[in-house]
N, CA, C, O and the ligand as a Tripos MOL2 file, in Angstrom:
@<TRIPOS>MOLECULE
protein
  281   279    71     0     0
PROTEIN
NO_CHARGES

@<TRIPOS>ATOM
      1 N           0.8140   -1.1560    0.0120 N.3       1 MET1
      2 CA          0.0020    0.1390   -0.1420 C.3       1 MET1
      3 C           1.0440    1.0980    0.0060 C.2       1 MET1
      4 O           1.9780    1.0840    0.8070 O.2       1 MET1
      5 N           0.6590    2.2350   -1.1920 N.am      2 THR2
      6 CA          1.3410    3.3730   -1.0860 C.3       2 THR2
      7 C           0.3190    4.4610   -0.4430 C.2       2 THR2
      8 O          -0.8820    4.4360   -0.7150 O.2       2 THR2
      9 N           0.8530    5.3460    0.3640 N.am      3 GLU3
     10 CA          0.1090    6.6350    0.7470 C.3       3 GLU3
     11 C           0.7810    7.8540    0.4910 C.2       3 GLU3
     12 O           1.9660    8.0810    0.7350 O.2       3 GLU3
     13 N          -0.0510    8.6330   -0.0200 N.am      4 LYS4
     14 CA          0.4960    9.9590   -0.4340 C.3       4 LYS4
     15 C          -0.4350   11.0060   -0.1810 C.2       4 LYS4
     16 O          -1.6350   10.7500   -0.0910 O.2       4 LYS4
     17 N           0.0710   12.3230   -0.0410 N.am      5 THR5
     18 CA         -0.7140   13.4520    0.3150 C.3       5 THR5
     19 C          -0.5170   14.4650   -0.7900 C.2       5 THR5
     20 O           0.6110   14.9550   -0.8570 O.2       5 THR5
     21 N          -1.4090   14.8570   -1.6550 N.am      6 LEU6
     22 CA         -1.3030   15.7570   -2.6750 C.3       6 LEU6
     23 C          -2.0020   17.0870   -2.3800 C.2       6 LEU6
     24 O          -3.1630   17.1620   -1.9770 O.2       6 LEU6
     25 N          -1.1090   18.2450   -2.6400 N.am      7 THR7
     26 CA         -1.6550   19.3730   -2.4160 C.3       7 THR7
     27 C          -2.3830   19.8630   -3.6440 C.2       7 THR7
     28 O          -1.8220   19.8130   -4.7380 O.2       7 THR7
     29 N          -3.6780   20.3610   -3.5050 N.am      8 VAL8
     30 CA         -4.4360   20.8880   -4.7890 C.3       8 VAL8
     31 C          -5.2020   22.1660   -4.4470 C.2       8 VAL8
     32 O          -6.3850   22.1750   -4.1080 O.2       8 VAL8
     33 N          -4.4260   23.2350   -4.5640 N.am      9 PRO9
     34 CA         -4.9710   24.5190   -4.1120 C.3       9 PRO9
     35 C          -6.3190   25.0240   -4.2970 C.2       9 PRO9
     36 O          -6.8960   25.7960   -3.5320 O.2       9 PRO9
     37 N          -6.8360   24.4650   -5.5130 N.am     10 GLU10
     38 CA         -8.2020   24.9590   -6.2020 C.3      10 GLU10
     39 C          -9.2370   24.3270   -5.1780 C.2      10 GLU10
     40 O         -10.3580   24.8350   -5.1940 O.2      10 GLU10
     41 N          -9.0190   23.3240   -4.3240 N.am     11 ILE11
     42 CA         -9.8880   22.7130   -3.4240 C.3      11 ILE11
     43 C         -10.4720   23.8940   -2.4690 C.2      11 ILE11
     44 O          -9.7090   24.5930   -1.8010 O.2      11 ILE11
     45 N         -11.8310   24.0560   -2.4570 N.am     12 HIS12
     46 CA        -12.2370   25.0960   -1.4760 C.3      12 HIS12
     47 C         -13.5110   24.8260   -0.8540 C.2      12 HIS12
     48 O         -13.9250   25.5700    0.0350 O.2      12 HIS12
     49 N         -14.2830   23.6440   -1.3190 N.am     13 CYS13
     50 CA        -15.3960   23.4780   -0.4830 C.3      13 CYS13
     51 C         -15.8210   21.8880   -0.5330 C.2      13 CYS13
     52 O         -15.1040   21.0320   -1.0520 O.2      13 CYS13
     53 N         -16.9940   21.6400    0.0370 N.am     14 ASP14
     54 CA        -17.5080   20.2730    0.1760 C.3      14 ASP14
     55 C         -17.8140   19.6990   -1.1430 C.2      14 ASP14
     56 O         -17.6910   18.4800   -1.2640 O.2      14 ASP14
     57 N         -18.2470   20.4990   -2.2860 N.am     15 HIS15
     58 CA        -18.5250   20.0990   -3.6120 C.3      15 HIS15
     59 C         -17.2800   19.3650   -4.0290 C.2      15 HIS15
     60 O         -17.2460   18.1820   -4.3690 O.2      15 HIS15
     61 N         -16.1850   20.2580   -3.9600 N.am     16 CYS16
     62 CA        -14.7870   19.8500   -4.3530 C.3      16 CYS16
     63 C         -14.3900   18.3760   -3.6620 C.2      16 CYS16
     64 O         -13.8480   17.4610   -4.2840 O.2      16 CYS16
     65 N         -14.7210   18.3390   -2.4410 N.am     17 LYS17
     66 CA        -14.3140   17.0880   -1.7510 C.3      17 LYS17
     67 C         -15.1840   15.8570   -2.2820 C.2      17 LYS17
     68 O         -14.7290   14.7380   -2.5200 O.2      17 LYS17
     69 N         -16.3250   16.1990   -2.4070 N.am     18 MET18
     70 CA        -17.3260   14.9820   -2.9730 C.3      18 MET18
     71 C         -16.7400   14.5990   -4.3830 C.2      18 MET18
     72 O         -16.3500   13.4430   -4.5470 O.2      18 MET18
     73 N         -16.6570   15.5340   -5.4340 N.am     19 SER19
     74 CA        -16.2910   15.0770   -6.6740 C.3      19 SER19
     75 C         -14.9430   14.5510   -6.7690 C.2      19 SER19
     76 O         -14.6220   13.7870   -7.6790 O.2      19 SER19
     77 N         -14.1370   14.9350   -5.8550 N.am     20 LEU20
     78 CA        -12.4830   14.3910   -6.0820 C.3      20 LEU20
     79 C         -12.5850   13.0450   -5.4980 C.2      20 LEU20
     80 O         -12.2080   12.0510   -6.1180 O.2      20 LEU20
     81 N         -13.1010   12.9950   -4.2840 N.am     21 GLU21
     82 CA        -13.1240   11.6770   -3.4880 C.3      21 GLU21
     83 C         -13.8820   10.5440   -4.5300 C.2      21 GLU21
     84 O         -13.4880    9.3850   -4.6630 O.2      21 GLU21
     85 N         -14.8540   11.0380   -5.1140 N.am     22 GLY22
     86 CA        -15.5500    9.9970   -5.8120 C.3      22 GLY22
     87 C         -14.8030    9.7120   -7.1290 C.2      22 GLY22
     88 O         -14.8280    8.5740   -7.5980 O.2      22 GLY22
     89 N         -14.1110   10.7540   -7.7660 N.am     23 ALA23
     90 CA        -13.2180   10.4010   -8.8840 C.3      23 ALA23
     91 C         -12.0680    9.4080   -8.6590 C.2      23 ALA23
     92 O         -11.8550    8.4430   -9.3930 O.2      23 ALA23
     93 N         -11.3570    9.7300   -7.5900 N.am     24 ILE24
     94 CA        -10.2180    9.0120   -7.2600 C.3      24 ILE24
     95 C         -10.8060    7.6070   -6.5840 C.2      24 ILE24
     96 O         -10.3340    6.5380   -6.9710 O.2      24 ILE24
     97 N         -11.6230    7.6270   -5.7830 N.am     25 GLY25
     98 CA        -12.0740    6.3750   -5.2780 C.3      25 GLY25
     99 C         -12.5650    5.4140   -6.2540 C.2      25 GLY25
    100 O         -12.6640    4.2340   -5.9170 O.2      25 GLY25
    101 N         -12.8940    5.8010   -7.4640 N.am     26 ALA26
    102 CA        -13.5320    4.9700   -8.4420 C.3      26 ALA26
    103 C         -12.2990    4.3760   -9.2220 C.2      26 ALA26
    104 O         -12.5770    3.4960  -10.0360 O.2      26 ALA26
    105 N         -11.1050    4.6990   -9.1010 N.am     27 LEU27
    106 CA         -9.9920    4.1280   -9.6000 C.3      27 LEU27
    107 C          -9.8800    2.6440   -9.1590 C.2      27 LEU27
    108 O         -10.0760    2.4520   -7.9590 O.2      27 LEU27
    109 N          -9.6020    1.5820   -9.9150 N.am     28 PRO28
    110 CA         -9.2230    0.1680   -9.5450 C.3      28 PRO28
    111 C          -7.9870    0.4300   -8.7830 C.2      28 PRO28
    112 O          -7.1310    1.1980   -9.2230 O.2      28 PRO28
    113 N          -7.8500   -0.2540   -7.5270 N.am     29 GLY29
    114 CA         -6.5560   -0.2170   -6.7410 C.3      29 GLY29
    115 C          -6.5840    0.9500   -5.6570 C.2      29 GLY29
    116 O          -5.7610    0.9690   -4.7420 O.2      29 GLY29
    117 N          -7.4800    1.8340   -5.7910 N.am     30 VAL30
    118 CA         -7.5030    3.0010   -4.7120 C.3      30 VAL30
    119 C          -8.2700    2.3670   -3.4740 C.2      30 VAL30
    120 O          -9.4080    1.9000   -3.5020 O.2      30 VAL30
    121 N          -7.3860    2.4460   -2.3430 N.am     31 GLU31
    122 CA         -8.1610    2.0590   -1.0650 C.3      31 GLU31
    123 C          -8.9140    2.9230   -0.6000 C.2      31 GLU31
    124 O         -10.0900    2.6140   -0.4120 O.2      31 GLU31
    125 N          -8.4480    4.2690   -0.2770 N.am     32 HIS32
    126 CA         -9.1570    5.3960   -0.0350 C.3      32 HIS32
    127 C          -8.6070    6.6750   -0.5720 C.2      32 HIS32
    128 O          -7.4220    6.8150   -0.8770 O.2      32 HIS32
    129 N          -9.5500    7.6340   -0.6780 N.am     33 ALA33
    130 CA         -9.2180    9.0260   -0.8450 C.3      33 ALA33
    131 C          -9.6990   10.0080    0.0700 C.2      33 ALA33
    132 O         -10.9260   10.0460    0.1620 O.2      33 ALA33
    133 N          -9.0550   10.8140    0.7700 N.am     34 MET34
    134 CA         -9.7930   11.6140    1.6980 C.3      34 MET34
    135 C          -9.2900   13.0670    1.4200 C.2      34 MET34
    136 O          -8.0930   13.3370    1.5220 O.2      34 MET34
    137 N         -10.2490   14.0250    1.0570 N.am     35 VAL35
    138 CA         -9.8450   15.4320    0.9480 C.3      35 VAL35
    139 C         -10.0600   16.0990    2.2220 C.2      35 VAL35
    140 O         -11.0190   15.8410    2.9490 O.2      35 VAL35
    141 N          -9.1000   17.0160    2.5080 N.am     36 ASP36
    142 CA         -9.2300   17.9410    3.8990 C.3      36 ASP36
    143 C          -9.3220   19.2980    3.0640 C.2      36 ASP36
    144 O          -8.4090   19.8040    2.4120 O.2      36 ASP36
    145 N         -10.7040   19.8070    3.2350 N.am     37 VAL37
    146 CA        -11.0690   21.0620    2.5760 C.3      37 VAL37
    147 C         -10.1070   22.2360    3.1090 C.2      37 VAL37
    148 O          -9.5270   22.9660    2.3050 O.2      37 VAL37
    149 N          -9.9710   22.3780    4.4290 N.am     38 GLU38
    150 CA         -9.0730   23.5120    5.1110 C.3      38 GLU38
    151 C          -7.7740   23.5500    4.5440 C.2      38 GLU38
    152 O          -7.2360   24.5970    4.1840 O.2      38 GLU38
    153 N          -7.1790   22.2400    4.4460 N.am     39 LYS39
    154 CA         -5.7140   22.4240    3.9200 C.3      39 LYS39
    155 C          -5.5550   22.1250    2.6410 C.2      39 LYS39
    156 O          -4.4100   21.9200    2.2370 O.2      39 LYS39
    157 N          -6.5950   22.0450    1.8010 N.am     40 ALA40
    158 CA         -6.5590   21.7840    0.1560 C.3      40 ALA40
    159 C          -5.7350   20.6560    0.0590 C.2      40 ALA40
    160 O          -4.8100   20.7240   -0.7510 O.2      40 ALA40
    161 N          -5.8770   19.6290    0.7190 N.am     41 THR41
    162 CA         -4.8770   18.4300    0.4000 C.3      41 THR41
    163 C          -5.9220   17.0840    0.2550 C.2      41 THR41
    164 O          -7.0050   16.9830    0.8310 O.2      41 THR41
    165 N          -5.3950   16.2130   -0.5430 N.am     42 ILE42
    166 CA         -5.9540   14.7870   -0.7990 C.3      42 ILE42
    167 C          -5.0390   13.7570   -0.2900 C.2      42 ILE42
    168 O          -3.9550   13.5890   -0.8490 O.2      42 ILE42
    169 N          -5.4050   13.0170    0.7770 N.am     43 ALA43
    170 CA         -4.5260   11.9080    1.1940 C.3      43 ALA43
    171 C          -5.1750   10.6930    0.6720 C.2      43 ALA43
    172 O          -6.3180   10.3670    0.9910 O.2      43 ALA43
    173 N          -4.4140   10.0200   -0.1490 N.am     44 VAL44
    174 CA         -4.7440    8.7680   -0.9170 C.3      44 VAL44
    175 C          -3.9470    7.4580   -0.3930 C.2      44 VAL44
    176 O          -2.8580    7.5300    0.1760 O.2      44 VAL44
    177 N          -4.5970    6.3230   -0.6450 N.am     45 ALA45
    178 CA         -3.9480    5.1280   -0.1820 C.3      45 ALA45
    179 C          -4.2200    4.1340   -1.3680 C.2      45 ALA45
    180 O          -5.3860    4.0030   -1.7420 O.2      45 ALA45
    181 N          -3.1280    3.3630   -2.0360 N.am     46 PHE46
    182 CA         -3.5580    2.7160   -3.0890 C.3      46 PHE46
    183 C          -2.4300    1.6310   -3.3040 C.2      46 PHE46
    184 O          -1.3440    1.6510   -2.7260 O.2      46 PHE46
    185 N          -2.8340    0.7000   -4.1990 N.am     47 ASP47
    186 CA         -2.1120   -0.3780   -4.4270 C.3      47 ASP47
    187 C          -2.1720   -0.5820   -6.1220 C.2      47 ASP47
    188 O          -3.0490    0.0630   -6.6970 O.2      47 ASP47
    189 N          -1.3890   -1.3430   -6.8460 N.am     48 ALA48
    190 CA         -1.5340   -1.5870   -8.0620 C.3      48 ALA48
    191 C          -3.0630   -2.2720   -8.3640 C.2      48 ALA48
    192 O          -3.6030   -3.0570   -7.5860 O.2      48 ALA48
    193 N          -3.5430   -1.8980   -9.4180 N.am     49 PRO49
    194 CA         -3.0250   -1.2490  -10.5100 C.3      49 PRO49
    195 C          -3.0060    0.1760  -10.5990 C.2      49 PRO49
    196 O          -2.7900    0.6980  -11.6920 O.2      49 PRO49
    197 N          -3.2230    0.9270   -9.4910 N.am     50 ALA50
    198 CA         -3.5890    2.2790   -9.5260 C.3      50 ALA50
    199 C          -2.1090    2.8930   -9.2470 C.2      50 ALA50
    200 O          -1.3540    2.4070   -8.4040 O.2      50 ALA50
    201 N          -1.7900    3.9900  -10.0300 N.am     51 THR51
    202 CA         -0.5350    4.7340   -9.9050 C.3      51 THR51
    203 C          -0.9180    6.1760   -9.5430 C.2      51 THR51
    204 O          -2.0380    6.6690   -9.6760 O.2      51 THR51
    205 N           0.2110    6.7930   -9.0520 N.am     52 ILE52
    206 CA          0.2850    8.4150   -8.7850 C.3      52 ILE52
    207 C          -0.2750    8.9660   -9.9560 C.2      52 ILE52
    208 O          -1.1260    9.8480   -9.8340 O.2      52 ILE52
    209 N           0.1020    8.5500  -11.1580 N.am     53 GLU53
    210 CA         -0.1860    9.2450  -12.3420 C.3      53 GLU53
    211 C          -1.7260    9.0640  -12.4860 C.2      53 GLU53
    212 O          -2.3850   10.0730  -12.7380 O.2      53 GLU53
    213 N          -2.2750    8.0190  -12.3660 N.am     54 ASP54
    214 CA         -3.7170    7.8610  -12.4640 C.3      54 ASP54
    215 C          -4.2670    8.6620  -11.5980 C.2      54 ASP54
    216 O          -5.2810    9.2560  -11.9650 O.2      54 ASP54
    217 N          -3.7740    8.8780  -10.2990 N.am     55 ILE55
    218 CA         -4.7300    9.7330   -9.4350 C.3      55 ILE55
    219 C          -4.6410   11.2680   -9.7210 C.2      55 ILE55
    220 O          -5.5710   12.0430   -9.4970 O.2      55 ILE55
    221 N          -3.4680   11.6180  -10.2220 N.am     56 VAL56
    222 CA         -3.2510   13.0180  -10.7080 C.3      56 VAL56
    223 C          -4.1920   13.2360  -11.8340 C.2      56 VAL56
    224 O          -4.8600   14.2690  -11.8590 O.2      56 VAL56
    225 N          -4.3080   12.2370  -12.8790 N.am     57 GLY57
    226 CA         -5.1840   12.2630  -13.9820 C.3      57 GLY57
    227 C          -6.6100   12.4480  -13.5160 C.2      57 GLY57
    228 O          -7.3670   13.2370  -14.0820 O.2      57 GLY57
    229 N          -6.9250   11.8000  -12.6010 N.am     58 ALA58
    230 CA         -8.4400   11.9400  -12.0560 C.3      58 ALA58
    231 C          -8.7180   13.1500  -11.3760 C.2      58 ALA58
    232 O          -9.8560   13.6050  -11.2620 O.2      58 ALA58
    233 N          -7.6920   13.6790  -10.9220 N.am     59 ILE59
    234 CA         -7.8940   15.0240  -10.2590 C.3      59 ILE59
    235 C          -8.1800   16.0890  -11.3240 C.2      59 ILE59
    236 O          -9.1470   16.8500  -11.2850 O.2      59 ILE59
    237 N          -7.1600   16.0620  -12.3600 N.am     60 GLU60
    238 CA         -7.2210   16.8670  -13.4310 C.3      60 GLU60
    239 C          -8.4610   16.7660  -14.3410 C.2      60 GLU60
    240 O          -8.9900   17.7390  -14.8790 O.2      60 GLU60
    241 N          -8.8940   15.4090  -14.4650 N.am     61 GLY61
    242 CA        -10.0670   15.2720  -15.0490 C.3      61 GLY61
    243 C         -11.2150   15.8160  -14.5910 C.2      61 GLY61
    244 O         -12.1980   15.8510  -15.3310 O.2      61 GLY61
    245 N         -11.2670   16.4060  -13.0880 N.am     62 GLN62
    246 CA        -12.2330   16.9570  -12.4630 C.3      62 GLN62
    247 C         -12.2100   18.5400  -12.8380 C.2      62 GLN62
    248 O         -13.1540   19.2710  -12.5370 O.2      62 GLN62
    249 N         -11.1650   18.9640  -13.4570 N.am     63 GLY63
    250 CA        -10.9400   20.3270  -13.4930 C.3      63 GLY63
    251 C          -9.8300   20.9540  -12.6840 C.2      63 GLY63
    252 O          -9.4910   22.1170  -12.9010 O.2      63 GLY63
    253 N          -9.3560   20.3390  -11.9150 N.am     64 TYR64
    254 CA         -8.3610   20.8210  -10.9200 C.3      64 TYR64
    255 C          -6.7880   20.8200  -11.4930 C.2      64 TYR64
    256 O          -6.3990   19.9410  -12.2630 O.2      64 TYR64
    257 N          -6.0760   21.7230  -11.1050 N.am     65 GLU65
    258 CA         -4.7750   21.8340  -11.4850 C.3      65 GLU65
    259 C          -3.8790   21.1830  -10.3780 C.2      65 GLU65
    260 O          -3.9910   21.5620   -9.2120 O.2      65 GLU65
    261 N          -3.0190   20.2350  -10.7250 N.am     66 VAL66
    262 CA         -2.1830   19.8840   -9.6900 C.3      66 VAL66
    263 C          -0.9050   20.3580   -9.7320 C.2      66 VAL66
    264 O          -0.2680   19.9390  -10.6980 O.2      66 VAL66
    265 N          -0.2510   21.1850   -8.9090 N.am     67 PRO67
    266 CA          0.9130   21.7500   -9.1680 C.3      67 PRO67
    267 C           1.9750   20.5430   -8.7370 C.2      67 PRO67
    268 O           1.6340   19.4760   -8.2270 O.2      67 PRO67
    269 N           3.3640   20.9520   -9.0580 N.am     68 ALA68
    270 CA          4.3820   20.0300   -8.8000 C.3      68 ALA68
    271 C           4.3560   19.8830   -7.2680 C.2      68 ALA68
    272 O           4.1570   20.8630   -6.5500 O.2      68 ALA68
    273 N           4.5740   18.5650   -6.7420 N.am     69 GLN69
    274 CA          4.4900   18.5260   -5.4070 C.3      69 GLN69
    275 C           5.9050   18.4440   -4.8270 C.2      69 GLN69
    276 O           6.8640   18.1360   -5.5350 O.2      69 GLN69
    277 N           6.0040   18.7000   -3.6460 N.am     70 GLY70
    278 CA          7.3930   18.5370   -2.9590 C.3      70 GLY70
    279 C           7.7950   19.4530   -1.8890 C.2      70 GLY70
    280 O           8.8930   19.3240   -1.3460 O.2      70 GLY70
    281 CU        -15.6460   23.6030   -4.1680 Cu       71 CU71
@<TRIPOS>BOND
     1     1     2 1
     2     2     3 1
     3     3     4 2
     4     3     5 am
     5     5     6 1
     6     6     7 1
     7     7     8 2
     8     7     9 am
     9     9    10 1
    10    10    11 1
    11    11    12 2
    12    11    13 am
    13    13    14 1
    14    14    15 1
    15    15    16 2
    16    15    17 am
    17    17    18 1
    18    18    19 1
    19    19    20 2
    20    19    21 am
    21    21    22 1
    22    22    23 1
    23    23    24 2
    24    23    25 am
    25    25    26 1
    26    26    27 1
    27    27    28 2
    28    27    29 am
    29    29    30 1
    30    30    31 1
    31    31    32 2
    32    31    33 am
    33    33    34 1
    34    34    35 1
    35    35    36 2
    36    35    37 am
    37    37    38 1
    38    38    39 1
    39    39    40 2
    40    39    41 am
    41    41    42 1
    42    42    43 1
    43    43    44 2
    44    43    45 am
    45    45    46 1
    46    46    47 1
    47    47    48 2
    48    47    49 am
    49    49    50 1
    50    50    51 1
    51    51    52 2
    52    51    53 am
    53    53    54 1
    54    54    55 1
    55    55    56 2
    56    55    57 am
    57    57    58 1
    58    58    59 1
    59    59    60 2
    60    59    61 am
    61    61    62 1
    62    62    63 1
    63    63    64 2
    64    63    65 am
    65    65    66 1
    66    66    67 1
    67    67    68 2
    68    67    69 am
    69    69    70 1
    70    70    71 1
    71    71    72 2
    72    71    73 am
    73    73    74 1
    74    74    75 1
    75    75    76 2
    76    75    77 am
    77    77    78 1
    78    78    79 1
    79    79    80 2
    80    79    81 am
    81    81    82 1
    82    82    83 1
    83    83    84 2
    84    83    85 am
    85    85    86 1
    86    86    87 1
    87    87    88 2
    88    87    89 am
    89    89    90 1
    90    90    91 1
    91    91    92 2
    92    91    93 am
    93    93    94 1
    94    94    95 1
    95    95    96 2
    96    95    97 am
    97    97    98 1
    98    98    99 1
    99    99   100 2
   100    99   101 am
   101   101   102 1
   102   102   103 1
   103   103   104 2
   104   103   105 am
   105   105   106 1
   106   106   107 1
   107   107   108 2
   108   107   109 am
   109   109   110 1
   110   110   111 1
   111   111   112 2
   112   111   113 am
   113   113   114 1
   114   114   115 1
   115   115   116 2
   116   115   117 am
   117   117   118 1
   118   118   119 1
   119   119   120 2
   120   119   121 am
   121   121   122 1
   122   122   123 1
   123   123   124 2
   124   123   125 am
   125   125   126 1
   126   126   127 1
   127   127   128 2
   128   127   129 am
   129   129   130 1
   130   130   131 1
   131   131   132 2
   132   131   133 am
   133   133   134 1
   134   134   135 1
   135   135   136 2
   136   135   137 am
   137   137   138 1
   138   138   139 1
   139   139   140 2
   140   139   141 am
   141   141   142 1
   142   142   143 1
   143   143   144 2
   144   143   145 am
   145   145   146 1
   146   146   147 1
   147   147   148 2
   148   147   149 am
   149   149   150 1
   150   150   151 1
   151   151   152 2
   152   151   153 am
   153   153   154 1
   154   154   155 1
   155   155   156 2
   156   155   157 am
   157   157   158 1
   158   158   159 1
   159   159   160 2
   160   159   161 am
   161   161   162 1
   162   162   163 1
   163   163   164 2
   164   163   165 am
   165   165   166 1
   166   166   167 1
   167   167   168 2
   168   167   169 am
   169   169   170 1
   170   170   171 1
   171   171   172 2
   172   171   173 am
   173   173   174 1
   174   174   175 1
   175   175   176 2
   176   175   177 am
   177   177   178 1
   178   178   179 1
   179   179   180 2
   180   179   181 am
   181   181   182 1
   182   182   183 1
   183   183   184 2
   184   183   185 am
   185   185   186 1
   186   186   187 1
   187   187   188 2
   188   187   189 am
   189   189   190 1
   190   190   191 1
   191   191   192 2
   192   191   193 am
   193   193   194 1
   194   194   195 1
   195   195   196 2
   196   195   197 am
   197   197   198 1
   198   198   199 1
   199   199   200 2
   200   199   201 am
   201   201   202 1
   202   202   203 1
   203   203   204 2
   204   203   205 am
   205   205   206 1
   206   206   207 1
   207   207   208 2
   208   207   209 am
   209   209   210 1
   210   210   211 1
   211   211   212 2
   212   211   213 am
   213   213   214 1
   214   214   215 1
   215   215   216 2
   216   215   217 am
   217   217   218 1
   218   218   219 1
   219   219   220 2
   220   219   221 am
   221   221   222 1
   222   222   223 1
   223   223   224 2
   224   223   225 am
   225   225   226 1
   226   226   227 1
   227   227   228 2
   228   227   229 am
   229   229   230 1
   230   230   231 1
   231   231   232 2
   232   231   233 am
   233   233   234 1
   234   234   235 1
   235   235   236 2
   236   235   237 am
   237   237   238 1
   238   238   239 1
   239   239   240 2
   240   239   241 am
   241   241   242 1
   242   242   243 1
   243   243   244 2
   244   243   245 am
   245   245   246 1
   246   246   247 1
   247   247   248 2
   248   247   249 am
   249   249   250 1
   250   250   251 1
   251   251   252 2
   252   251   253 am
   253   253   254 1
   254   254   255 1
   255   255   256 2
   256   255   257 am
   257   257   258 1
   258   258   259 1
   259   259   260 2
   260   259   261 am
   261   261   262 1
   262   262   263 1
   263   263   264 2
   264   263   265 am
   265   265   266 1
   266   266   267 1
   267   267   268 2
   268   267   269 am
   269   269   270 1
   270   270   271 1
   271   271   272 2
   272   271   273 am
   273   273   274 1
   274   274   275 1
   275   275   276 2
   276   275   277 am
   277   277   278 1
   278   278   279 1
   279   279   280 2
@<TRIPOS>SUBSTRUCTURE
     1 MET1         2 RESIDUE 1 A MET
     2 THR2         6 RESIDUE 1 A THR
     3 GLU3        10 RESIDUE 1 A GLU
     4 LYS4        14 RESIDUE 1 A LYS
     5 THR5        18 RESIDUE 1 A THR
     6 LEU6        22 RESIDUE 1 A LEU
     7 THR7        26 RESIDUE 1 A THR
     8 VAL8        30 RESIDUE 1 A VAL
     9 PRO9        34 RESIDUE 1 A PRO
    10 GLU10       38 RESIDUE 1 A GLU
    11 ILE11       42 RESIDUE 1 A ILE
    12 HIS12       46 RESIDUE 1 A HIS
    13 CYS13       50 RESIDUE 1 A CYS
    14 ASP14       54 RESIDUE 1 A ASP
    15 HIS15       58 RESIDUE 1 A HIS
    16 CYS16       62 RESIDUE 1 A CYS
    17 LYS17       66 RESIDUE 1 A LYS
    18 MET18       70 RESIDUE 1 A MET
    19 SER19       74 RESIDUE 1 A SER
    20 LEU20       78 RESIDUE 1 A LEU
    21 GLU21       82 RESIDUE 1 A GLU
    22 GLY22       86 RESIDUE 1 A GLY
    23 ALA23       90 RESIDUE 1 A ALA
    24 ILE24       94 RESIDUE 1 A ILE
    25 GLY25       98 RESIDUE 1 A GLY
    26 ALA26      102 RESIDUE 1 A ALA
    27 LEU27      106 RESIDUE 1 A LEU
    28 PRO28      110 RESIDUE 1 A PRO
    29 GLY29      114 RESIDUE 1 A GLY
    30 VAL30      118 RESIDUE 1 A VAL
    31 GLU31      122 RESIDUE 1 A GLU
    32 HIS32      126 RESIDUE 1 A HIS
    33 ALA33      130 RESIDUE 1 A ALA
    34 MET34      134 RESIDUE 1 A MET
    35 VAL35      138 RESIDUE 1 A VAL
    36 ASP36      142 RESIDUE 1 A ASP
    37 VAL37      146 RESIDUE 1 A VAL
    38 GLU38      150 RESIDUE 1 A GLU
    39 LYS39      154 RESIDUE 1 A LYS
    40 ALA40      158 RESIDUE 1 A ALA
    41 THR41      162 RESIDUE 1 A THR
    42 ILE42      166 RESIDUE 1 A ILE
    43 ALA43      170 RESIDUE 1 A ALA
    44 VAL44      174 RESIDUE 1 A VAL
    45 ALA45      178 RESIDUE 1 A ALA
    46 PHE46      182 RESIDUE 1 A PHE
    47 ASP47      186 RESIDUE 1 A ASP
    48 ALA48      190 RESIDUE 1 A ALA
    49 PRO49      194 RESIDUE 1 A PRO
    50 ALA50      198 RESIDUE 1 A ALA
    51 THR51      202 RESIDUE 1 A THR
    52 ILE52      206 RESIDUE 1 A ILE
    53 GLU53      210 RESIDUE 1 A GLU
    54 ASP54      214 RESIDUE 1 A ASP
    55 ILE55      218 RESIDUE 1 A ILE
    56 VAL56      222 RESIDUE 1 A VAL
    57 GLY57      226 RESIDUE 1 A GLY
    58 ALA58      230 RESIDUE 1 A ALA
    59 ILE59      234 RESIDUE 1 A ILE
    60 GLU60      238 RESIDUE 1 A GLU
    61 GLY61      242 RESIDUE 1 A GLY
    62 GLN62      246 RESIDUE 1 A GLN
    63 GLY63      250 RESIDUE 1 A GLY
    64 TYR64      254 RESIDUE 1 A TYR
    65 GLU65      258 RESIDUE 1 A GLU
    66 VAL66      262 RESIDUE 1 A VAL
    67 PRO67      266 RESIDUE 1 A PRO
    68 ALA68      270 RESIDUE 1 A ALA
    69 GLN69      274 RESIDUE 1 A GLN
    70 GLY70      278 RESIDUE 1 A GLY
    71 CU71       281 GROUP 0 **** ****
């Protein structure tokens, strides 16, 4: 199991939380995705076949920019 926390500054409300948790959670291999609206972060836990690229792609697919993390 890989766990990562991504910062997505455009997260600002519960609608963001629901749409992002739904989109990421639907990816095969994702154990959980939890958005913290106040911190604008997403904590994800996943195994193969999911990759971090898939997860970033799902976030971008919802219309959010994912800046370089680090
Ligand atoms: Cu929102």
